[in-house]
C-alpha angles and dihedrals in degrees: 000000000000110000134187112258090351092283117173113276092244087069093045100053114124096224097054102030116109092201132056119200115200120189119204104180095189122150101161102124104033109131105197124010114034129201107082088121087068094051100092096055091049089047092052093048091052092046090056088064097044125106109247098208111092109211096197096056096028089229146117100216094182086077087073086067129254118207120194110216123211113277118264105229148139104071120168095202142010089255091054090051091050094049093047094049091046094051093043091051092048089057094043091053089063090065094067088222122133105267123215129174135196126199165230110196125337095267088079088073096064097077093036093054092047091055090049097049090047090051099042119049117224095013125178120211112207108202115195104189148124092235133056093224090197102136112130087218138351131195091000101309138082088213096072123122088246088062096050098128104019092101090047090052089057099044110032144015108293122194116184123201131184097017116165106147133054144139118255091239090063090069087083090065100033121105101205091192088065098039123089110200117209095232091056094043090062090058100039119063092187096068095098097060092033090059093045090052088061093058128094120229096270117058134184114197123212109188120193108194091220085076084083120080112264089240088075100020111036093144099089133099099247111023117190127195120239099046137149125289125224102259095041087054097046093044089053094046091050090055091049093049091047096050103034139044105249108208097185144322145209133210117205147174103043104154106177121226114217111251094013114098104165096087095057090047088054090051092049092048091047092052093048092044091053090051090047091054092047095054097032 
């Protein structure tokens, strides 16, 4: 059985695990850098070489149990991918386990988020990302990675953090009161609490790894300069987890670069850190 971080099977059993980890290695609509379909395997390999004691929280969160579900693959269209992820998430939400997802490109989040906002009333989606991803459709489909949170913007409370790239046409769908642009975040130390104050009690986090600066996360399809650093990100996430009830999260857009392992170690550490904050 494939386990996260090579944890003993007694902590990876479906029945007893508190956490489910669903991989959706889809890369069908990416428009520049390819490779996000290889991200999960690189993430797992890195996790197997990661220390499982978290110093900050003085915990070993893997003991809560993390079960890796079979990959969701083989889609013949973006719509088929969307429908499959939506239906899978609907079923997974019935388990009352803590649901986590790993891409693949950001389009995988569309169906997941829909299932979550239909399940949880008054949900906030916290998008940590370099891009607004607010196009109603792109390249002939509403299930493109450039459309990742358009549906969320129309159906729940969307808070966007780290944004530094967008198309002018997305202004029509952008709520600037709920969007924290990277260039302003660097000048305003209050953005963390200000953004949290805009959230409802229940929050789903969708984390695009291009939110990080390319100096520490070059392995993503559309890197943008001026991104987040590690401690700014983890300090912010800790605040969110402390003040809000996080109902699930996804991490997307890891596109491994041959010969460069640091990005997948960052992704593995980020995933484990988020779990540590949740159960802390």
